C-alpha positions in Angstrom: 46.2 -5.2 8.1 43.7 -4.9 10.9 42.7 -1.3 9.6 42.0 -2.8 6.0 40.0 -5.7 7.6 38.0 -3.3 9.7 37.2 -1.1 6.5 36.3 -4.2 4.4 34.1 -5.5 7.1 32.3 -2.0 7.5 31.7 -1.9 3.6 30.2 -5.5 3.8 28.0 -4.6 6.7 27.0 -1.3 5.0 26.2 -3.0 1.8 24.2 -5.8 3.5 22.1 -3.3 5.5 21.2 -1.3 2.3 20.1 -4.4 0.6 18.1 -5.6 3.5 16.4 -2.1 3.8 15.6 -1.9 0.0 14.0 -5.4 0.0 10.7 -5.1 -1.7 7.5 -5.8 0.4 5.2 -8.2 -1.2 1.4 -7.4 -0.9 0.2 -9.9 -3.4 -3.0 -11.4 -2.7 -6.2 -10.6 -0.8 -6.5 -8.1 2.0 -9.6 -7.3 4.2 -10.0 -3.4 4.6 -11.9 -1.3 6.9 -12.6 2.4 5.9 -13.5 5.0 8.3 -16.0 7.5 6.4 -16.6 11.1 6.8 -19.3 10.7 9.3 -17.0 8.2 11.4 -18.9 5.2 10.5 -16.8 2.2 9.1 -17.4 0.1 6.1 -15.4 -2.9 4.9 -14.1 -4.0 1.4 -11.8 -6.5 -0.1 -8.5 -5.6 -1.8 -6.8 -7.9 -4.2 -3.2 -7.1 -5.4 -1.1 -8.4 -8.3 2.6 -7.2 -8.0 5.5 -7.1 -10.4 8.3 -5.4 -8.6 7.2 -1.9 -7.6 4.1 -2.0 -9.8 0.6 -2.8 -8.5 -2.7 -3.7 -10.2 -5.7 -4.9 -8.4 -9.4 -4.4 -7.4 -11.2 -3.0 -4.4 -14.6 -4.6 -4.0 -17.1 -2.9 -1.6 -20.8 -2.7 -1.0 -20.6 1.0 -1.7 -19.0 1.2 -5.2 -19.0 -2.5 -6.4 -15.7 -3.5 -8.0 -13.1 -0.9 -8.9 -10.0 -1.6 -10.7 -6.7 0.3 -10.0 -3.0 0.7 -10.6 -0.5 1.8 -8.1 3.0 1.5 -6.8 4.8 0.1 -3.7 8.4 1.2 -3.0 9.8 -0.3 0.2 6.9 -0.3 2.6 5.0 2.7 1.1 2.1 1.9 -1.0 -0.3 4.1 -3.2 -3.0 3.6 -5.8 -5.8 5.6 -7.4 -9.4 4.5 -8.1 -11.9 6.3 -10.3 -15.2 6.5 -8.7 -18.6 7.3 -10.4 -20.3 10.0 -8.2 -23.6 10.3 -10.0 -22.2 10.6 -13.4 -19.1 12.6 -12.5 -16.0 10.7 -12.1 -13.6 11.4 -9.3 -10.2 10.1 -8.6 -9.6 8.9 -5.1 -5.9 8.5 -4.1 -5.0 5.8 -1.5 -1.6 5.8 0.3 -0.3 4.1 3.3 2.4 2.0 5.0 2.7 -1.7 4.8 4.0 -3.6 8.1 4.0 -7.4 7.5 0.4 -8.6 7.2 -1.0 -5.2 8.1 -1.2 -1.9 6.4 -2.8 1.5 7.1 -3.0 4.9 5.5 -5.5 7.6 4.1 -7.7 8.0 1.1 -9.4 10.9 -0.3 -9.5 13.6 -3.0 -8.1 17.0 -2.8 -8.1 18.4 0.9 -10.7 15.6 2.0 -9.1 12.5 3.4 -10.3 9.5 5.6 -8.3 6.6 7.2 -8.3 2.9 6.3 -6.6 -0.2 7.5 -6.2 -3.7 6.0 -4.9 -7.2 7.2 -3.8 -9.9 4.9 -6.8 -12.3 4.3 -5.7 -15.9 5.6 
C-alpha cells in the first residue's frame, strides 16, 4: 500500500512540474527596447505585442525605421519574430530571438552571420 501511494504521489508531482514548466509566458503589451548597433552605440524602440497562445503579432517603433509590423512565436520563455526592413529599396528580413524572464527579455537580432544584442523591459 505504501509503495502504491509513493508511486501515485510521484506521478502527481511529475505531472504538476510538467504543467508548471510548460506554462505559457505572456508578453502582451508594450515593452521598452534598447538595441546595441554594429558601432556599439545604442538606440531605443518600443515593442507592442499581441499574443494568442504561441502566436505573436505586433509592431516595433523606432526613430531608425519608423513602424515595422511583425509576426512571431513564443514557446515557453523563448521568443522570436521577423521584421522586413527597407534598406534603400532592397528589403531585408531581420530575425529577432531571445528569452523572456518576467518583465525583462534579452536576445539577438540580425540577418545571416550579422547579429547584435537587444534588451527590453515591460512598460509600466
